[in-house]
N, C-alpha and C positions, 0 to 999 in steps of 0.2 A: 480511643479504645479499639481493640481488635473486634470486628463485627462477628467473627467466627464463634465468639463466646456467647452470642445471643441467638435464641431460636426465633426464626421469622415465620410469619404466617404465609407469605407468598414471596415470589422472586420476580422482579422485572429485569430482564437481561436485554441490553441493547448491543448491536454491532454497528460499527461506523457505517454511515450511509455511503455506498459506493457512488462515485460521480459518473454520470451517464455521458461521458465523452470518449469512452473506450471500454473494452471488455475486462474481465477479471484475470489477474495473473497470480502466480504462486506467492509473490510478496504479499498481496492482499490476504491470501488464504492463511499463510503462516503467521502473519501479524495479527489478524483479527478473527477470521471466520471459522477456522478449524478449532482454535481454543474455545471460542464462544459456543460452538456447537457441542463440543465435548462436555462443557460445563452444563449446558441446558439438558442434554441427554442424561447426564449423571443425576442431576436434580430430579428429573422425572422418574428415573429408575428407583430413586430413594423415596418416592412418594410425595415430593414437594409440588406445590402449585406454582406453575411457571408461565410467564408471558415472555416469549423470546421474539423481539420485534426488530425490524430493519426496513429498508426501503431505498429507492433510488433518489439521489440528490440531483435535482434537475434544473436548478437555478444558477445564477451567477454569470459572470462575464465570459467565462470560457465556453459556455454552450453556444451562444450565437456566433462566436469566433470560429469554433470548430465546424458549425453548420455552414458558415460562409465558405470555409475551406473545402468542404465536401460538396458544396453546391446544392444544399438542401435547406429546408426551413428548420428552425430550432425544434419545432414540434416533431418533425420527421426524425431528427437526430435523437431526441430523447426516447421516442417510441422504439427506434431501432435498437439502441443500447439497453434500454430498460428490459425489452423482451429477451435480448441475448443474455444479460446478466441474470435475470430471474430464472431462465431455463437452465443456465449453467449451475446455479446454486441447487436447483431441484435435482438435476442429474447427478450432482456430486454428493447429495444427501445432507445438505444443510437444512435443519428442521426448524426453520422460522415458523412461529405461530402466525405471523403475518408479515408479508413483504409488500410494502406500500410504495408510494412515490410522492414527491413533494409537489408535483403538478396537480394532485388530486384536490377536488373542492374542499374535502374535509381538512386537508392540511392548510390550504389558503385561509380558511375561516379560523382554524386553531391558531395559526401564527399571527393573523391580524388581530384576533381577540387578545392574544398575549401581549402584543405591542400596545394595543389600546389601554389595557389594564395598567401597564407600566407608565404609559404616557399620562393617563389621568391621575396617577399617584405622584407625578412629578419626578419619576425616576430617571428621566433623560434631561440632558442639557441641549440647547439649540445653539449651534455655532456656525458662523460663516468663516470658512477657512480656505486657504489656497491648496488645491489638490493638483496632482500631476495630470497633465493633459497632453495627449498626442495630437499635435497640430495636423500631421499628415492624415491620420485616421479620423480626425474630428471627433474625438471622444475622450472622456475621462478614463483613467487607467485603474483597473482593480489592482490591489497590492501585488497579487501573484503575477501580474503582467508587467511588473517593473523589476529589473535586476540591477545590481550595482555592488559596490564595495561596502561591506559591513563596517560601520564606524567603530565597532568595539573590538573585532578580532582581525579585520583586514581581509576576510574571505571575499573574493571578487565576484562570486555568483550568489550572493544573498538575495532573497526575495524581499518584496516591499513590506511584508508583514512579519517575517521571521528569518533569522539566519540559521540555516540548517547545520552550519559548522559549529557554532558556539551555543545555539539555542536561544539567543537573545530575542526579546520582543522588539519589533521595529515598526516605525511608520515609514511609508514609502519615501517621504520627504527627508528621512534621516540618511538615506543611502548616499554614498559618495559616488560621483559619476553615474547617476541613474540612467537607465536605458530602457526604452519601450521594447518589449519582446514582440510587439506587433510589427513595427516598422524599423526597429533598430535605431530610431532617432532619439536624441536627448529630449525628454518631455519638458514642457513649460509648466509654469504654475498659473492656475486659473481659479478665481474665487467661486465658491458654491456653498449653499446652505445645507446643513445636515443635522441629524439628531445623534447624540453621543450617549453612550453608557459610561458614567463617571466611575470607573473601576476603583479609583482611590477611596471612594466611600466604603468599600467592602474589604479594605486591607485588614482591619482588626478582626473582622469575622473570619477571613481566610487564614490569618495567622493562627487563630484558635482552632478552627475546624481542621485544617491540614497539618500545620507545623506542630501542633500539640496533640490533637485527638487521633491523628492518623500517622504519627511518627513511626510506629512499630509495625503496622499492618499493611501499609502501602509499599509497593516495590521501590527500591532505592532510586531507580532511574526516574520514576514518576515524582517521588518526593523531592528529589534533588532539583529537577527542572522547575517544580512549583516554588521551591524555596528561592531559587535564583530569581524568578520573576518577582516574587513578593519582596525580596530584599532589595531588588533594583528600583522598587517604587512603581506602583501601578499608575497608568495614565488612561485618560478617556479613550474609548474606542467607538468609532462611528458605527451606527447600526443601520444606516441607510446609504444608498448609492445612487448615482446618476446613471440610470439604465432603464431600458424599456422591457427587459426580460426578467420576470420575477414576480414577487407579490407586491402590488402597489402599496405605497405608504398610505395608511387609511386615515390621515388627518389633513386638515387644511394646510396648504403650503407644500403638500407632498406630491403635487403633480409632476410627472416625469421622473419620479424617483421610486425605487423599490427597496424592500427590506434587504439588507446586506445578507449574502448567502450564509455567512457564519452565524448570523442571528436566527434565520429561519430554519436552517438544516437540523440542529439538535432538537428543535420543537417537533421535527418529524418523528421522533421517537414517541412523543405524546399522541400525535395524530394517528400514527400507525396503531398504537394501542387502542385508541378510540374506534378505529375501523374494525379491528379484530373483535373488540368487545361487542360492538353493534351487531356484527355477523353472528357471534356466538350467544347472543342474548345475555351478556354479562354487563356489569357496571365497571367502567374503566377507572373510576376514581380511586378505589383502594390501591390500584397498582402504581399510582403516582402520588397519592395524598395520604396514605396510611403509614404511620411510623413503624408498623409491624411488617412493612414490605422492605425487602432488601433490593436496592437498585444497584446494578453493576454495569459499567460501560466497558466494552471491549473495543480497543482502538489501537492504532499504531502511534509511535512516539511523536510523529508530526502533528498529532491532534491533541496532545496532552494539555496544552494551554486552553484550548476551547472547552474541553470537558472537565477540567479541574479548576480553572480560574473564571472563565467568562460565563459558561452555562450555569454553574452553581450560583454565580452572582445574579444572573437573571432569575433563577428559581427562588433565590432568597429575596430578591426585590419583589417579585410577584406575590409571594407570601403563602400560596396554597400548596406548594409542592415539597416533597421530601428531597433530600440530597443523596448523591451516590455514596454507597458504603465503600465501594472500591472502584478503582479505574486501572485494571492490570494491563497497562500498555506494554506492547512488545517493541523491541528495536527493529531494525531493518534486515531483510534477507537479501543477500547478494546472489548473483548467478555466475557460476564458474569464475569466481574471483573478481567480478566486475559488478558495479552498482546497477541494479535493475533500471532500465530506461524505456518508457513507453514510446517516447519520440524516436528513439533509435532502434526500436523493435527488439531490444535486448531483454527478452522476457520469455517465460513459458506460460502461454495463454491457456486458461482452463478449458475453454471449448475445444481447443486444438488437442490438448492432452487427452480429453475424453474420446476424441476420434482416434488418436494414435494408439491409445492403450484402453480399449474397450473392456468394461467390467473390471477395471483395476483402480477404482476410486480409492479403495482402502490402502493401496500401496503408496499413493501420494499422500494420503492423510497420515499414514504412519511415518513416512520419511519427513514430512514437514513438522510433525510433532517431535520426532527424535532430534531434529535440528532446529527446533523452535528458537528464535532469537529473543529469548526471555530476558537476558541480562546484558547482552551485547549483540552487535550485528553478527549474523552468522551467514554461512555460505551453502547454497544448494549446488551440488554437482551431479551430473548424470551417473558418474561412476559410483558415488555414494548411494544414489537411488537404486541402482542395480544391486549393490552389495546389501543394502538393507532388505531388499526383497528376497534375494537368493539365499543370503546367509542367516537371516533372522525370520522373516515371515514364512519362507518355504522350509528352511532347514531346521527351524526350532518349533515355531507354532504349528505350521502345517504338517510337519513330520510327526509331531506328537499325536495330533488329532487323527491323522491318517492311520498310524499304527494302532491306535486304540480301536477305531471303528473296524478296520480290516481284521484285526485279530479277534475281536468279539464276533464278527461274522464267521470267521474261519473255525473258531473253537466252540462257539455257543449259539451258532445259527442266528446271529444278530439280536440276541436277547441278553439283557443285563443278567449276569450269573449271580447265583446266591453266594454270599461270602461265608467262608468258614471263620473260625476264630482269628481275629486280627493279631498280627505280630507287632512288636514294638515299632518296627520300621513303617508298618502300615499306619499305625496310630500317629506316629510322628509326622508322616507325610500329610495326613488329613488335618492334623492340628495346624501345621504350617499353612496349608491351603486356606483354612478358616481365618487366618490373620490378614489375608490379602485385601478383603474389602475395606478394612479399617486403614490399612497402610495406603491404599490408593485414594481413599476418601481424604485422608490427611493431606496428601499431596495436592489433590484437586481443590480442596478448600483453601489452600495457600497459593493457588493458581500456578502450581509447578507441574505443568502438563507434560513436559519432557520426562520428568522424574516419574510421574504416574504411568506414562506409557511404557517405560522400562520395567516398572514393577509388574505390569501386565505380562510382559515378555518373561519376567522371572518366574511367573506362575507356570508358563509353558515349559521353561527350563526345569522347574521342579518335577513336572510330569515326565519329561524326557529322562531325567536322572533316575527317577523311580523305576521306569521301565528298564533302563539300561542296567540298573543294579539288580533287579529281580529276574530279568531274563525269562519271561514267560514262554518264549519260543523254545527254550531248553527244558524248562520245568514241566511242560505239558506231557512229555514222554513218561515222566516218573510220578508226577503228582498233579493230576488234573484238578483236584479240589483246591489246591493252592493257587493254581492259575485262575480259578474262579474268583478268589479273593483279590488277586492282583488286578485282574481286569475290572472288577467291581470298584476297586479303589481308584484306578486310572480313569474310569468313566465319571467318577465324581469330580475329578479335576477338570475333565473335558466339559462337564456341565457348568462348572464354575467359570471356565473360560468363556463359554457361550454367553453368560450373563455379564461378566466384567468387561468383556471386549466390546460390548454394544456402543458405548460412547466413543471409542477410539476407532473401531473397525466394524461399523454398523452392517455393511453388506456381508462381510464374512461371518459376523455374529448370526445373521439371519440364516445363512447357509448351514452353519454349525447347528443351530437349533433344529433346523429341518433334518439334518443327518441324525441328530439325537432324538428326533421326534418329540421335541419339547413344546412345540407350538409357540404361540406368542407368549412373551414373558408376562406373568401374572403376579399380583401381590404375594401369592403363596410361594412363588419361586422367583424372587427378585433379589436385589442387591444384598439386603440384610439376611436373607435366608441362607446364604452361603455359610455365614458364621453361626446361624441359629439352628439350622436343621442338621440332624444326624446323617440323613441320606437325601441327596438331591435327585438321583435317578434310582428308583426302587428296583429290587430284583424282579425278573420276569418282564420288565419294561421292554417293549419292542423298539429297536432302533430303525431309523429310516435308511435310505440307500446311501452308500458312501460316495463322495465326490471330492476332488481336490479343492482345497480352500484357496490355494495360491498356485500360480504357474511360474516356472522359471523364466526370467527375462533374458533373452539372448543378446550376445554382443552386437549383432547387426542392428538390433533395435536401438541400442544406445548409440551406436555409430551414426545412425540416421539422424538422431536428435543433435548430436555434435556437429554433423555436417550442416544441419539447418542453422545452428548458431554460427558456424564458421562462415557461411554465406552471408549472414547478417553482419558479422564483423568485417568481412571483406568489402561489403557494400558501404559500410560506414567509413572504412579507411579510404576507399576509392573516392568517396565524396570529399574527403578532407586532405587527400595526399598531396595536392598541389597548393595547399594553403601554406604560405611561408610562415614559420613561427615568428612570434613577436621578437623584435630586436631588443637590445639592451635599453633600459629606461633612460630617458634623457630628462633634463630639467627644463622648465619653461624658458630659462635664460638661453639654453642651447637652441631651443626652437626659435626664439625671437631673433637669433643671429641670421636666420635664413630670410633673404629678401626675395619674395616670389611676386612676379608681376604678370599681368596679361599682355600678351604680344600677338603680332600677326606675322605669319610666314609670307615673305615677299618673293623669295626665290628658293628653288629646290632642285638639286641634281645629285645623282648617284656618284659616290666617290669611286674613281676608277680602280680596278683590280681588287675590289672588296665586294662581299655579298650583302653585308648588313648596313654599312655606313652610308649616310646621306648628308650632304653639305647644304645647310640652310642659311638664308639671310633673314633675320628676324627683326622687326620693328618692335622694340621693347617700350617705346614711349620715352625712354631716356636717350636711346641712340638706335642705330641700326648695326647689328653685330652678326658675326659668323658663329654658328653653333653646329657641331658635328653630332648627329644622333643615329643610334643603331636601329633605324626603323625601315630600312630599304626593303626588307623582305615582306613587309606588311602594307606598304603604301607605294603608289606611283607618284613621282614628283608632281605631275600635273594635277593630281587629285587634291593636293594639300596646299597649293598656292592660294593665299587669301584666308587660310584657316586660322582661326583664333586659337591660341595655345597658352598653357601655363608655363612660365619660364622661371627657373631659379637663376637670378641675374648676378648674385654675388659669389658664385662658385669660382674658385681660383682657376684661371685659364690653364689649359694643358694641350700639348701638341698631339694630334692624332694623324698619322700618315702624312706628316709635313704640314698639316693645317692646324692653326691654333683655334681651339674651341673655347668660346667665351660665355659659357653657361650651360644649362641643361633644360631640355624639354621634359616636363613631367608627364608620365604615362601610367596607365593601369595595365595589368596583365591578367587574363582570366585563366581558369583551370586548364585550358588547352594551350596556353602559351600565346594567345592572340593579344596583340597590343592595341590599346585605344587611347586617344588623347583625353586628358582631363579637360573637359569641354566648358569653356566660358563663353560659348557662342550665344547662349540664350540672353536676350536683351542686348541693348547697345552698351557694351562694356568697353570704355576707351582704353587704348594701349597705355601701359604704365600704371594701371590700377593695381594697388597692392592687394595681396591675398593673405589673410591671417586666420 
């Protein structure tokens, strides 16, 4: 059933825990944090009781790996990024009631207790399985550190837990041609014991709860991915990992193992709520255990399975918790036509944006809302960002507010004038204005934030049209009383904008309330009062000082951002420009025809009248033969005599400058064109040894 038909006593809103191995970028904001904050602000404005919680996700395999790369400890890494992320959210105006972290003692205890409850109830199975192991790095590989070919769609860059191309659930051992992202090596299989959540036990529950009860109110992309998972048949998922960074498994036999990060991270919502409730002197339990609480998870599409399949199964198994009423996951946001990539620095980082565009939080909030990837992947471009600001925020919203405040100051000394008798066009305009709270509410309660944001802009358009039609700057000469009515009416629209813009444009809303001298929004002048009250700003009310809500963004500012991205693109292309693309695929039979042997260079001399060629005599173990190789610009003959080399011995002979070459020496070439031998020198490898 659609949860919007039910009245709830309170709302628990969660936003996906950002991973503390890097800063926040616009993809995170558009997918999760901006819509979640709009929703939380809206609920508070309408008088609902809200707990909006989040926190840093600080466990998992990637943290110690990133710390190792940066030459610091895992603790130093999470402290660094937790502080950066938390400050960015605060500066950007994300109004979490609590922002916690999974390294906090309250989270360790909450997650451990949750595991123990399920363990004691027999909700886990214990299995010894073969897991992928990186011999070079001497450690088991987390699913996200294994890539390979998806067995279902053939996508060659699928992760070990999920294929982002087709959305299929995977185990790392399902991948074709798996590869460790740490060393690039093919991992081996090694046995280890772990606890598993048998998801197949919850198939009937999930079919009823999602596929029947939420068929009409969940977003199609969320419902469709859930249905695909369930129809495919659910399989057990490990809840523990072989790792020393994380929450220790709190049962006998759990030594050297931690709770899998996907198991402990969503429990972070509960521990963050506990932390908030303890600080505020509240009871946390109703927010997670009362059926009159509406629980909503805001996530990106890559987290759908964890929040719609796995976490609800955990909550159901535990037995004490409510289930989410909705999980309005967004798709992905691209940047200038390319997929966002943190590893390639192809992103707009929040902390850098706040430095480059000071006091412009609302411009980014508005643009990301207008381009929200709600039903499909969408694209952020700097040209659109500039156009949204200059053509909508400045030219429509800001222009209307500026004209109203400036004209009121000019004609009525900054005081709300008394209206005369309203004309039909005045009444019609005010009646239309009073419909906007309900229209925007309807969009927000269906998680259509892009639609809701455009309705807000339509209210500003209504004000602009009203002023343009009434032309108070002309009427003032002949009928000052009529202008008083016009400005009184326009000021009511400005006051409505001040209230309704708060979830979308909180910094601008605050500035507008200050200009209109409205003070903080109170229950007497809140969301519902726009429809209920006859007058929002009474006559003789004194306005504050006018100021521009938005400034025009100049071309050079946009060009600077494009140059920054261009430098990133050039750096990425430079890094890869000398990598030869993969040649045509061959079969194993093609490969098996090549006979490669270890050999030793016995003699070497430069070929006369050439720059590149060198004539070699090579002992292949089969014979001693002459091979002509293009290595003369890279090696001196005396340097390579006695060198062990790799030889393709069954290559058809061919004449080169009158000398018959009877094979090929195999070489590597780096990005600068330098040649190196494929080196079989290590160990005593006899000549003639085959290579396969």
